[in-house]
C-alpha positions as YAML, in Angstrom:
chain: A
units: angstrom
residues:
- id: 1
  name: MET
  ca: [-65.14, 73.97, -32.29]
- id: 2
  name: ILE
  ca: [-66.17, 77.25, -30.96]
- id: 3
  name: THR
  ca: [-64.09, 79.53, -28.64]
- id: 4
  name: THR
  ca: [-64.19, 81.78, -26.26]
- id: 5
  name: THR
  ca: [-61.74, 84.61, -27.79]
- id: 6
  name: PRO
  ca: [-61.47, 85.28, -31.63]
- id: 7
  name: VAL
  ca: [-59.45, 82.16, -34.07]
- id: 8
  name: ALA
  ca: [-58.59, 85.11, -36.78]
- id: 9
  name: ARG
  ca: [-59.98, 88.44, -37.12]
- id: 10
  name: TRP
  ca: [-60.02, 90.63, -40.91]
- id: 11
  name: THR
  ca: [-60.06, 94.12, -41.40]
- id: 12
  name: TRP
  ca: [-61.10, 96.74, -44.37]
- id: 13
  name: GLY
  ca: [-60.61, 100.31, -43.83]
- id: 14
  name: ARG
  ca: [-61.24, 103.40, -46.23]
- id: 15
  name: ASP
  ca: [-61.29, 106.80, -45.85]
- id: 16
  name: HIS
  ca: [-64.34, 108.94, -46.65]
- id: 17
  name: HIS
  ca: [-66.33, 111.66, -47.45]
- id: 18
  name: ASP
  ca: [-70.01, 111.30, -46.29]
- id: 19
  name: THR
  ca: [-71.08, 113.79, -44.15]
- id: 20
  name: ASP
  ca: [-74.14, 111.60, -42.74]
- id: 21
  name: THR
  ca: [-71.74, 109.01, -40.98]
- id: 22
  name: VAL
  ca: [-75.02, 107.13, -39.32]
- id: 23
  name: ASP
  ca: [-76.15, 106.19, -42.69]
- id: 24
  name: LEU
  ca: [-72.60, 105.85, -43.85]
- id: 25
  name: CYS
  ca: [-71.83, 103.37, -41.11]
- id: 26
  name: LEU
  ca: [-75.25, 100.87, -41.42]
- id: 27
  name: ARG
  ca: [-75.02, 101.12, -44.98]
- id: 28
  name: GLU
  ca: [-71.18, 99.36, -44.92]
- id: 29
  name: LEU
  ca: [-72.63, 96.83, -41.85]
- id: 30
  name: LEU
  ca: [-75.42, 95.84, -43.40]
- id: 31
  name: SER
  ca: [-73.60, 95.27, -47.04]
- id: 32
  name: ALA
  ca: [-71.26, 93.56, -45.34]
- id: 33
  name: TYR
  ca: [-73.84, 91.07, -43.79]
- id: 34
  name: ALA
  ca: [-75.37, 90.37, -46.86]
- id: 35
  name: VAL
  ca: [-72.29, 89.17, -48.28]
- id: 36
  name: LEU
  ca: [-72.20, 86.58, -45.64]
- id: 37
  name: ALA
  ca: [-75.64, 85.46, -45.96]
- id: 38
  name: THR
  ca: [-75.25, 85.53, -49.56]
- id: 39
  name: HIS
  ca: [-72.43, 82.74, -49.05]
- id: 40
  name: HIS
  ca: [-74.40, 81.10, -46.81]
- id: 41
  name: LEU
  ca: [-72.39, 81.69, -43.65]
- id: 42
  name: VAL
  ca: [-74.88, 83.51, -42.07]
- id: 43
  name: VAL
  ca: [-78.89, 83.53, -41.14]
- id: 44
  name: ASP
  ca: [-81.13, 86.13, -42.34]
- id: 45
  name: SER
  ca: [-82.22, 87.67, -39.34]
- id: 46
  name: ALA
  ca: [-79.89, 89.31, -37.10]
- id: 47
  name: VAL
  ca: [-79.82, 92.33, -34.39]
- id: 48
  name: VAL
  ca: [-78.03, 95.13, -35.37]
- id: 49
  name: HIS
  ca: [-76.36, 97.15, -32.09]
- id: 50
  name: VAL
  ca: [-76.13, 101.01, -32.73]
- id: 51
  name: GLU
  ca: [-74.11, 103.12, -30.35]
- id: 52
  name: VAL
  ca: [-73.21, 107.18, -31.47]
- id: 53
  name: PRO
  ca: [-71.07, 108.89, -28.51]
- id: 54
  name: GLU
  ca: [-70.72, 112.52, -28.55]
- id: 55
  name: ALA
  ca: [-67.75, 114.10, -30.08]
- id: 56
  name: GLY
  ca: [-65.10, 114.84, -28.06]
- id: 57
  name: LYS
  ca: [-67.19, 113.36, -24.74]
- id: 58
  name: PRO
  ca: [-67.52, 109.55, -25.25]
- id: 59
  name: LYS
  ca: [-68.89, 108.95, -22.87]
- id: 60
  name: ASN
  ca: [-71.61, 110.92, -23.21]
- id: 61
  name: ILE
  ca: [-73.73, 108.46, -25.63]
- id: 62
  name: LEU
  ca: [-76.31, 110.43, -28.00]
- id: 63
  name: PHE
  ca: [-78.02, 106.81, -29.05]
- id: 64
  name: GLU
  ca: [-78.14, 103.06, -27.88]
- id: 65
  name: GLY
  ca: [-80.22, 101.01, -29.43]
- id: 66
  name: ASP
  ca: [-81.12, 97.56, -31.33]
- id: 67
  name: PHE
  ca: [-82.38, 97.01, -34.54]
- id: 68
  name: ALA
  ca: [-84.24, 93.61, -36.22]
- id: 69
  name: VAL
  ca: [-82.74, 93.04, -39.93]
- id: 70
  name: ASN
  ca: [-83.67, 90.22, -42.40]
- id: 71
  name: GLY
  ca: [-80.97, 89.80, -44.76]
- id: 72
  name: SER
  ca: [-83.34, 89.25, -47.71]
- id: 73
  name: GLU
  ca: [-84.75, 93.45, -47.45]
- id: 74
  name: ILE
  ca: [-81.04, 94.61, -47.33]
- id: 75
  name: SER
  ca: [-80.65, 97.94, -49.27]
- id: 76
  name: ALA
  ca: [-79.02, 100.89, -49.30]
- id: 77
  name: GLU
  ca: [-82.75, 101.75, -49.05]
- id: 78
  name: TYR
  ca: [-83.09, 100.39, -45.86]
- id: 79
  name: ALA
  ca: [-80.04, 101.35, -44.74]
- id: 80
  name: SER
  ca: [-81.15, 104.94, -45.07]
- id: 81
  name: GLN
  ca: [-84.73, 104.23, -43.25]
- id: 82
  name: LEU
  ca: [-82.80, 102.83, -39.88]
- id: 83
  name: ALA
  ca: [-80.69, 105.96, -39.67]
- id: 84
  name: ASP
  ca: [-83.15, 108.81, -40.22]
- id: 85
  name: GLN
  ca: [-84.97, 106.52, -37.07]
- id: 86
  name: ILE
  ca: [-81.57, 107.17, -35.61]
- id: 87
  name: GLN
  ca: [-81.18, 110.59, -36.23]
- id: 88
  name: ALA
  ca: [-84.86, 111.13, -35.22]
- id: 89
  name: GLY
  ca: [-84.32, 109.17, -32.19]
- id: 90
  name: ARG
  ca: [-80.65, 110.49, -30.59]
- id: 91
  name: GLN
  ca: [-79.84, 113.27, -28.01]
- id: 92
  name: THR
  ca: [-78.39, 116.72, -29.45]
- id: 93
  name: GLY
  ca: [-75.05, 117.31, -30.16]
- id: 94
  name: PRO
  ca: [-71.88, 116.91, -32.43]
- id: 95
  name: VAL
  ca: [-71.83, 112.96, -33.75]
- id: 96
  name: GLY
  ca: [-68.63, 111.11, -32.84]
- id: 97
  name: SER
  ca: [-67.71, 108.01, -33.89]
- id: 98
  name: VAL
  ca: [-70.78, 105.51, -35.10]
- id: 99
  name: ASP
  ca: [-70.54, 102.08, -34.07]
- id: 100
  name: THR
  ca: [-72.06, 99.19, -35.05]
- id: 101
  name: LEU
  ca: [-72.11, 95.45, -34.10]
- id: 102
  name: ILE
  ca: [-73.82, 91.92, -35.25]
- id: 103
  name: GLU
  ca: [-73.31, 88.96, -32.96]
- id: 104
  name: CYS
  ca: [-73.90, 86.69, -36.16]
- id: 105
  name: THR
  ca: [-75.91, 83.26, -35.63]
- id: 106
  name: GLY
  ca: [-73.85, 80.98, -38.83]
- id: 107
  name: ILE
  ca: [-74.47, 78.15, -40.57]
- id: 108
  name: LEU
  ca: [-72.13, 74.95, -40.54]
- id: 109
  name: SER
  ca: [-72.80, 72.30, -42.56]
- id: 110
  name: GLU
  ca: [-71.91, 68.38, -40.89]
- id: 111
  name: ASP
  ca: [-72.88, 64.87, -42.89]
- id: 112
  name: ALA
  ca: [-74.99, 66.75, -45.29]
- id: 113
  name: ASN
  ca: [-77.19, 68.68, -42.16]
- id: 114
  name: GLU
  ca: [-77.20, 72.13, -41.43]
- id: 115
  name: ILE
  ca: [-76.06, 73.21, -37.89]
- id: 116
  name: ILE
  ca: [-77.34, 76.73, -36.64]
- id: 117
  name: GLN
  ca: [-74.31, 78.00, -34.67]
- id: 118
  name: PRO
  ca: [-74.64, 80.91, -32.23]
- id: 119
  name: LYS
  ca: [-71.29, 82.79, -32.14]
- id: 120
  name: LEU
  ca: [-69.83, 81.98, -35.49]
- id: 121
  name: PHE
  ca: [-68.82, 85.22, -36.36]
- id: 122
  name: ARG
  ca: [-68.65, 89.40, -34.61]
- id: 123
  name: LEU
  ca: [-69.19, 91.67, -37.78]
- id: 124
  name: ALA
  ca: [-68.61, 95.52, -36.89]
- id: 125
  name: THR
  ca: [-68.34, 98.75, -38.39]
- id: 126
  name: HIS
  ca: [-67.09, 101.84, -37.01]
- id: 127
  name: ALA
  ca: [-67.37, 105.06, -38.75]
- id: 128
  name: TYR
  ca: [-65.26, 108.81, -37.98]
- id: 129
  name: ARG
  ca: [-65.41, 112.04, -39.35]
- id: 130
  name: ASP
  ca: [-63.55, 110.70, -42.37]
- id: 131
  name: TYR
  ca: [-62.52, 106.99, -41.86]
- id: 132
  name: ILE
  ca: [-64.30, 103.92, -41.80]
- id: 133
  name: THR
  ca: [-63.23, 100.36, -40.98]
- id: 134
  name: THR
  ca: [-65.24, 96.91, -40.94]
- id: 135
  name: SER
  ca: [-63.83, 94.11, -38.86]
- id: 136
  name: LEU
  ca: [-65.27, 90.31, -39.42]
- id: 137
  name: VAL
  ca: [-64.09, 87.95, -36.00]
- id: 138
  name: THR
  ca: [-64.68, 84.04, -36.36]
- id: 139
  name: PHE
  ca: [-64.47, 81.95, -33.15]
- id: 140
  name: SER
  ca: [-64.64, 78.38, -35.39]
- id: 141
  name: ASP
  ca: [-62.48, 76.78, -36.81]
- id: 142
  name: ALA
  ca: [-64.39, 75.02, -39.38]
- id: 143
  name: TRP
  ca: [-62.31, 77.31, -41.97]
- id: 144
  name: MET
  ca: [-59.06, 75.12, -41.17]
- id: 145
  name: PRO
  ca: [-57.47, 72.20, -42.38]
- id: 146
  name: TYR
  ca: [-56.90, 70.46, -38.71]
- id: 147
  name: ASP
  ca: [-59.17, 71.61, -35.90]
- id: 148
  name: LEU
  ca: [-58.12, 72.98, -32.95]
- id: 149
  name: LYS
  ca: [-57.05, 70.02, -31.13]
- id: 150
  name: GLY
  ca: [-54.77, 69.14, -34.08]
- id: 151
  name: ARG
  ca: [-56.87, 66.63, -35.59]
- id: 152
  name: ALA
  ca: [-57.46, 66.43, -39.76]
- id: 153
  name: GLN
  ca: [-60.95, 67.55, -40.60]
- id: 154
  name: PRO
  ca: [-61.16, 66.92, -44.52]
- id: 155
  name: ALA
  ca: [-64.88, 66.83, -45.24]
- id: 156
  name: ILE
  ca: [-65.52, 70.08, -43.03]
- id: 157
  name: TYR
  ca: [-62.76, 72.30, -44.07]
- id: 158
  name: SER
  ca: [-63.83, 71.31, -48.01]
- id: 159
  name: ALA
  ca: [-67.18, 72.18, -46.90]
- id: 160
  name: HIS
  ca: [-66.56, 75.57, -45.39]
- id: 161
  name: GLN
  ca: [-63.12, 77.15, -46.57]
- id: 162
  name: PRO
  ca: [-64.38, 77.92, -50.30]
- id: 163
  name: ARG
  ca: [-67.33, 79.56, -48.96]
- id: 164
  name: LEU
  ca: [-65.21, 81.85, -46.13]
- id: 165
  name: ALA
  ca: [-62.53, 82.69, -49.31]
- id: 166
  name: ALA
  ca: [-65.45, 84.09, -51.45]
- id: 167
  name: ALA
  ca: [-67.04, 85.64, -48.88]
- id: 168
  name: LEU
  ca: [-63.49, 87.35, -48.30]
- id: 169
  name: ARG
  ca: [-63.11, 88.48, -51.80]
- id: 170
  name: ASN
  ca: [-66.62, 89.51, -51.78]
- id: 171
  name: LEU
  ca: [-66.37, 91.85, -48.73]
- id: 172
  name: SER
  ca: [-63.13, 93.60, -49.97]
- id: 173
  name: ASP
  ca: [-65.41, 94.72, -53.25]
- id: 174
  name: VAL
  ca: [-68.54, 95.46, -51.39]
- id: 175
  name: LEU
  ca: [-66.21, 97.67, -48.86]
- id: 176
  name: ASP
  ca: [-64.00, 99.01, -51.34]
- id: 177
  name: SER
  ca: [-61.04, 97.93, -49.33]
- id: 178
  name: GLU
  ca: [-57.89, 95.32, -49.72]
- id: 179
  name: THR
  ca: [-59.00, 92.58, -47.23]
- id: 180
  name: ASP
  ca: [-56.18, 92.87, -44.06]
- id: 181
  name: PRO
  ca: [-55.49, 89.74, -42.05]
- id: 182
  name: ASP
  ca: [-55.28, 90.52, -38.54]
- id: 183
  name: ASP
  ca: [-52.52, 89.31, -36.42]
- id: 184
  name: SER
  ca: [-52.31, 85.94, -35.22]
- id: 185
  name: THR
  ca: [-54.55, 84.82, -32.29]
- id: 186
  name: TYR
  ca: [-53.81, 81.64, -29.99]
- id: 187
  name: PHE
  ca: [-55.57, 79.06, -32.61]
- id: 188
  name: GLY
  ca: [-54.53, 80.21, -35.85]
- id: 189
  name: THR
  ca: [-53.04, 82.90, -38.34]
- id: 190
  name: PRO
  ca: [-55.50, 84.38, -40.49]
- id: 191
  name: THR
  ca: [-54.91, 84.93, -44.43]
- id: 192
  name: GLU
  ca: [-56.82, 86.52, -47.21]
- id: 193
  name: THR
  ca: [-58.33, 83.24, -48.01]
- id: 194
  name: GLY
  ca: [-58.88, 82.18, -44.33]
- id: 195
  name: VAL
  ca: [-57.39, 80.50, -41.38]
- id: 196
  name: ASP
  ca: [-53.67, 78.67, -40.79]
- id: 197
  name: ASN
  ca: [-53.03, 75.67, -38.43]
- id: 198
  name: TYR
  ca: [-50.18, 76.06, -36.04]
- id: 199
  name: PHE
  ca: [-47.28, 72.91, -36.26]
- id: 200
  name: GLU
  ca: [-45.21, 71.75, -33.78]
- id: 201
  name: PRO
  ca: [-41.55, 71.63, -34.51]
- id: 202
  name: ASP
  ca: [-41.60, 67.76, -35.59]
- id: 203
  name: GLY
  ca: [-44.17, 69.08, -38.45]
- id: 204
  name: SER
  ca: [-47.65, 68.00, -36.52]
- id: 205
  name: PRO
  ca: [-50.36, 70.12, -36.21]
- id: 206
  name: SER
  ca: [-50.62, 71.72, -32.92]
- id: 207
  name: ASP
  ca: [-53.36, 71.00, -29.86]
- id: 208
  name: VAL
  ca: [-53.91, 74.67, -29.45]
- id: 209
  name: TRP
  ca: [-57.51, 73.75, -27.79]
- id: 210
  name: ALA
  ca: [-55.77, 71.62, -24.74]
- id: 211
  name: ARG
  ca: [-53.36, 74.13, -24.35]
- id: 212
  name: TYR
  ca: [-55.55, 78.17, -24.63]
- id: 213
  name: GLU
  ca: [-59.49, 76.50, -24.11]
- id: 214
  name: VAL
  ca: [-59.41, 74.05, -21.29]
...
């Protein structure tokens, strides 16, 4: 099931000392996307949206554009090539934050068949002068023992939760930061390995779909 608002969100953040925040931001974003692709959670091709607002004038956008990327081609050198294009094409002015985003088309499995699912994840990286943060948002309940209507889904859970858990661990390694599960949403509680369901006082899994989505 795919929701209109996030089911769960995880973040990774750390200090940095890089002077080229455009290059740094793209390297971190694309490295994170490569992890998702390695675990067969997203398709190879994606579109990266980049915005570079001016320091002190966030409404003045020095650069805004989209780049098509291929997961199999992602490397630090490739990220640097994109950064060079942005630096060459942006307006003059001091760079504020660098904001990058991928609306991820994902891959789900059902009855031994692969399903290509738009809006499975949203991956974003924001680089500031001395801090960088990456977030992963999911709009799916495929990682949960019960679906959002409270129905048990053991086959779906066993097929998808281990891949997400492995990806979250690898993202922590690649991004050099501990995985930080965000606050609970309407639909569940993110953990370091997936998403927990809500339960009613009698112990039955909650139908949060009827409560918040329909």
